[in-house]
DRENTI-276060 format. One line per 3 residues: number of its first residue (from 1); their letters; for each residue z, y negated, x of N, C-alpha, C. Coordinates in steps of 0.02 Angstrom, whole numbers, padded with zeros to 5 digits, always signed. Layout:
<recs>
NUM> a> Z/Y/X/Z/Y/X/Z/Y/X | ...
</recs>
This chain:
<recs>
1> mht> -03683/+00610/-01927/-03660/+00614/-01872/-03705/+00678/-01818 | -03724/+00678/-01758/-03752/+00728/-01714/-03696/+00775/-01753 | -03728/+00842/-01766/-03690/+00927/-01752/-03678/+00937/-01708
4> gll> -03697/+00929/-01655/-03674/+00948/-01568/-03579/+00902/-01580 | -03597/+00843/-01568/-03543/+00792/-01568/-03497/+00806/-01603 | -03493/+00810/-01683/-03458/+00844/-01763/-03416/+00891/-01715
7> vfl> -03452/+00933/-01702/-03440/+00987/-01665/-03374/+00997/-01610 | -03408/+00938/-01546/-03365/+00929/-01514/-03286/+00876/-01536 | -03272/+00851/-01551/-03236/+00824/-01571/-03189/+00854/-01605
10> vlv> -03206/+00894/-01636/-03157/+00945/-01683/-03133/+01007/-01632 | -03142/+00998/-01616/-03110/+01063/-01566/-03088/+01012/-01515 | -03110/+00987/-01483/-03088/+00914/-01438/-02990/+00893/-01473
13> gav> -03003/+00892/-01542/-02936/+00877/-01607/-02894/+00951/-01608 | -02932/+01011/-01571/-02901/+01048/-01636/-02860/+01077/-01547 | -02892/+01067/-01484/-02840/+01120/-01437/-02817/+01036/-01390
16> gcg> -02837/+00986/-01446/-02781/+00925/-01408/-02702/+00912/-01436 | -02681/+00968/-01493/-02595/+00971/-01512/-02565/+00970/-01438 | -02481/+00935/-01425/-02455/+00973/-01362/-02419/+00934/-01336
19> esr> -02386/+00961/-01269/-02361/+00900/-01235/-02424/+00864/-01193 | -02393/+00815/-01174/-02432/+00756/-01165/-02387/+00744/-01072 | -02404/+00766/-01033/-02341/+00756/-00966/-02383/+00762/-00938
22> nlv> -02384/+00755/-00878/-02428/+00746/-00820/-02482/+00728/-00826 | -02512/+00675/-00891/-02577/+00642/-00863/-02585/+00582/-00840 | -02635/+00592/-00813/-02640/+00517/-00709/-02709/+00471/-00794
25> pvh> -02695/+00415/-00783/-02731/+00342/-00830/-02802/+00378/-00782 | -02869/+00366/-00840/-02934/+00392/-00818/-02966/+00326/-00840 | -03000/+00265/-00800/-03028/+00249/-00829/-03116/+00207/-00811
28> grv> -03154/+00187/-00824/-03218/+00157/-00784/-03260/+00119/-00833 | -03316/+00150/-00808/-03381/+00125/-00827/-03435/+00165/-00857 | -03463/+00155/-00911/-03541/+00205/-00913/-03586/+00140/-00933
31> sfg> -03649/+00164/-00838/-03697/+00093/-00878/-03760/+00152/-00858 | -03809/+00128/-00915/-03872/+00143/-00923/-03943/+00100/-00870 | -03943/+00125/-00794/-03992/+00115/-00758/-03948/+00031/-00717
34> ggk> -03898/+00054/-00739/-03872/-00018/-00677/-03843/-00058/-00748 | -03852/-00058/-00806/-03828/-00105/-00834/-03793/-00083/-00894 | -03820/-00126/-00960/-03769/-00094/-01028/-03788/-00056/-01035
37> ppa> -03736/+00016/-01096/-03765/+00064/-01127/-03810/+00048/-01207 | -03840/+00089/-01221/-03912/+00061/-01264/-03855/+00092/-01332 | -03802/+00111/-01324/-03744/+00108/-01387/-03690/+00129/-01369
40> sgl> -03651/+00113/-01406/-03579/+00132/-01358/-03592/+00247/-01385 | -03535/+00252/-01352/-03554/+00336/-01352/-03486/+00393/-01307 | -03489/+00425/-01292/-03424/+00481/-01293/-03460/+00517/-01227
43> laf> -03365/+00490/-01198/-03373/+00559/-01143/-03346/+00621/-01162 | -03362/+00686/-01144/-03316/+00719/-01136/-03323/+00763/-01100 | -03251/+00758/-01062/-03219/+00791/-01008/-03188/+00872/-01003
46> vpn> -03237/+00910/-00970/-03230/+00971/-00978/-03187/+01012/-00927 | -03125/+01016/-00922/-03105/+01084/-00861/-03147/+01132/-00819 | -03162/+01131/-00785/-03175/+01161/-00745/-03152/+01275/-00747
49> dmp> -03075/+01260/-00753/-03055/+01308/-00758/-03042/+01321/-00823 | -03066/+01309/-00890/-03063/+01301/-00952/-03038/+01388/-00973 | -03063/+01411/-01010/-03041/+01490/-00989/-02955/+01491/-00947
52> arr> -02936/+01466/-00913/-02877/+01532/-00852/-02818/+01479/-00894 | -02750/+01492/-00873/-02711/+01462/-00859/-02696/+01427/-00794 | -02687/+01367/-00797/-02661/+01342/-00722/-02582/+01390/-00710
55> vdt> -02588/+01407/-00646/-02527/+01426/-00631/-02498/+01353/-00604 | -02543/+01321/-00563/-02480/+01245/-00522/-02434/+01256/-00555 | -02452/+01218/-00616/-02447/+01174/-00679/-02406/+01205/-00735
58> ghd> -02435/+01249/-00764/-02383/+01287/-00824/-02419/+01302/-00868 | -02458/+01239/-00882/-02536/+01192/-00934/-02586/+01221/-00941 | -02601/+01246/-01004/-02687/+01262/-01014/-02716/+01211/-01004
61> prp> -02764/+01227/-00980/-02795/+01152/-00968/-02837/+01147/-01030 | -02844/+01081/-01024/-02863/+01003/-01094/-02927/+01003/-01069 | -02969/+00979/-01103/-03021/+00939/-01115/-02999/+00883/-01120
64> gra> -03017/+00863/-01097/-03001/+00750/-01132/-03086/+00704/-01146 | -03059/+00672/-01196/-03136/+00603/-01213/-03119/+00545/-01218 | -03179/+00514/-01197/-03181/+00463/-01213/-03230/+00420/-01274
67> ifd> -03232/+00382/-01290/-03283/+00307/-01332/-03294/+00278/-01269 | -03347/+00239/-01247/-03351/+00177/-01251/-03398/+00137/-01259 | -03389/+00073/-01248/-03416/+00038/-01305/-03467/+00017/-01233
70> adg> -03501/-00069/-01296/-03571/-00071/-01287/-03542/-00114/-01229 | -03522/-00095/-01186/-03520/-00133/-01117/-03512/-00081/-01074 | -03493/-00027/-01085/-03503/+00057/-01089/-03411/+00050/-01053
73> kyk> -03351/+00019/-01064/-03309/+00040/-01031/-03285/+00076/-01080 | -03213/+00111/-01046/-03149/+00170/-01095/-03116/+00178/-01052 | -03065/+00210/-01082/-02976/+00243/-01062/-03000/+00329/-01083
76> aat> -02992/+00341/-01015/-02992/+00435/-01063/-02928/+00474/-01092 | -02942/+00509/-01139/-02880/+00534/-01187/-02882/+00579/-01174 | -02818/+00611/-01175/-02818/+00707/-01212/-02790/+00722/-01257
79> frd> -02728/+00684/-01254/-02718/+00706/-01343/-02690/+00660/-01389 | -02669/+00577/-01369/-02662/+00520/-01388/-02744/+00484/-01347 | -02734/+00402/-01382/-02795/+00360/-01394/-02743/+00336/-01303
82> adg> -02779/+00330/-01240/-02808/+00328/-01196/-02721/+00341/-01149 | -02755/+00417/-01162/-02643/+00443/-01123/-02658/+00467/-01039 | -02743/+00482/-01048/-02759/+00510/-00986/-02796/+00572/-00975
85> lrp> -02779/+00593/-00915/-02823/+00674/-00923/-02762/+00725/-00883 | -02769/+00751/-00867/-02722/+00807/-00858/-02754/+00855/-00759 | -02734/+00848/-00704/-02757/+00843/-00651/-02815/+00921/-00659
88> gty> -02859/+00895/-00619/-02898/+00978/-00598/-02971/+00929/-00586 | -03012/+00974/-00613/-03084/+00953/-00573/-03122/+00963/-00646 | -03140/+00912/-00675/-03221/+00911/-00719/-03247/+00893/-00748
91> dvr> -03330/+00915/-00784/-03386/+00915/-00795/-03375/+00891/-00815 | -03438/+00812/-00820/-03443/+00749/-00887/-03513/+00738/-00905 | -03493/+00755/-00975/-03570/+00759/-01027/-03548/+00690/-01073
94> vic> -03596/+00636/-01052/-03620/+00596/-01085/-03640/+00612/-01135 | -03623/+00567/-01200/-03656/+00586/-01266/-03676/+00508/-01275 | -03716/+00497/-01305/-03736/+00421/-01322/-03834/+00421/-01354
97> etl> -03820/+00416/-01407/-03877/+00429/-01474/-03876/+00406/-01548 | -03950/+00388/-01570/-03942/+00347/-01615/-04006/+00402/-01665 | -03996/+00390/-01712/-04056/+00425/-01782/-04120/+00400/-01776
100> ppg> -04153/+00441/-01764/-04233/+00393/-01782/-04217/+00348/-01838 | -04289/+00270/-01836/-04281/+00247/-01886/-04303/+00274/-01939 | -04250/+00255/-01990/-04268/+00282/-02038/-04257/+00355/-02054
103> gdp> -04183/+00384/-02028/-04151/+00444/-02037/-04124/+00451/-02076 | -04115/+00487/-02081/-04066/+00516/-02141/-04015/+00517/-02090 | -03923/+00505/-02113/-03880/+00551/-02044/-03863/+00604/-02064
106> eta> -03861/+00614/-02129/-03839/+00705/-02136/-03901/+00770/-02149 | -03952/+00731/-02117/-04020/+00789/-02086/-04046/+00774/-02019 | -04073/+00697/-02000/-04108/+00694/-01949/-04083/+00718/-01897
109> aai> -04114/+00728/-01840/-04108/+00756/-01789/-04066/+00665/-01737 | -04029/+00692/-01689/-04007/+00623/-01667/-04059/+00620/-01591 | -04059/+00558/-01562/-04134/+00527/-01542/-04062/+00519/-01468
112> syv> -04061/+00588/-01405/-03998/+00549/-01378/-04044/+00474/-01290 | -03987/+00432/-01279/-04029/+00395/-01241/-04015/+00425/-01179 | -03983/+00502/-01135/-03958/+00532/-01078/-04011/+00587/-01083
115> pas> -04045/+00573/-01012/-04096/+00610/-00998/-04063/+00681/-01005 | -04111/+00750/-01015/-04092/+00802/-01028/-04091/+00832/-00958 | -04107/+00809/-00928/-04093/+00819/-00848/-04038/+00816/-00823
118> fna> -03996/+00728/-00851/-03940/+00690/-00802/-03867/+00753/-00833 | -03862/+00744/-00753/-03794/+00785/-00736/-03750/+00724/-00719 | -03670/+00700/-00775/-03610/+00672/-00739/-03607/+00699/-00637
121> ppl> -03587/+00664/-00614/-03534/+00686/-00563/-03455/+00709/-00556 | -03443/+00767/-00543/-03386/+00791/-00570/-03364/+00741/-00566 | -03275/+00783/-00600/-03219/+00694/-00583/-03156/+00765/-00584
124> evp> -03138/+00708/-00497/-03047/+00764/-00485/-02985/+00698/-00504 | -02972/+00749/-00540/-02888/+00684/-00541/-02885/+00731/-00505 | -02837/+00702/-00460/-02755/+00710/-00414/-02703/+00750/-00451
127> kda> -02681/+00785/-00441/-02603/+00814/-00447/-02560/+00762/-00414 | -02580/+00707/-00363/-02528/+00668/-00354/-02540/+00620/-00342 | -02595/+00583/-00402/-02612/+00547/-00404/-02552/+00481/-00425
130> rsa> -02560/+00400/-00351/-02493/+00391/-00410/-02519/+00340/-00442 | -02575/+00309/-00483/-02592/+00290/-00494/-02675/+00297/-00530 | -02683/+00225/-00581/-02734/+00249/-00605/-02830/+00270/-00576
133> vey> -02836/+00326/-00599/-02925/+00362/-00560/-02967/+00305/-00603 | -03013/+00250/-00531/-03076/+00240/-00604/-03109/+00316/-00590 | -03190/+00300/-00628/-03252/+00333/-00642/-03289/+00326/-00678
136> nid> -03337/+00271/-00641/-03386/+00241/-00668/-03484/+00311/-00648 | -03492/+00277/-00704/-03542/+00326/-00721/-03623/+00305/-00729 | -03675/+00305/-00671/-03739/+00258/-00690/-03788/+00315/-00728
139> vpa> -03804/+00293/-00799/-03861/+00365/-00841/-03915/+00314/-00789 | -03973/+00364/-00786/-04059/+00337/-00774/-04044/+00295/-00826 | -04071/+00240/-00855/-04106/+00192/-00903/-04162/+00241/-00958
142> prk> -04129/+00235/-01006/-04194/+00286/-01030/-04259/+00247/-01047 | -04308/+00283/-01054/-04376/+00259/-01060/-04376/+00215/-01116 | -04439/+00178/-01103/-04469/+00144/-01171/-04521/+00179/-01217
</recs>
């Protein structure tokens, strides 16, 4: 597994322990050039105010994550699978990668399908959301 992805998953798991109140369901689809992703992958939702305590809710900001499948569909989670995200604005990182042909999973550097210059649009999860938030991302198609 790619080292950066492994570190992210460990950090999200570590800060993901706690209350799951005030979460808003977030779901959507990740596409690549308007089509299906080249592989399943991960979305990392990082609150813009990560280092600060949220005065309006009394909760510390929490990162979220979602695994998207081969069709690009996902449901975001903060504490448990598909439980949603806390209200706020998130920077979103798309991780979709593979090993080079014949690469050793322990030592080989992963090849990313996401261009280094790609920045997903920020996600706004409203405090007063009355229904689930749909957030779709279209990543430029990988070059062949």
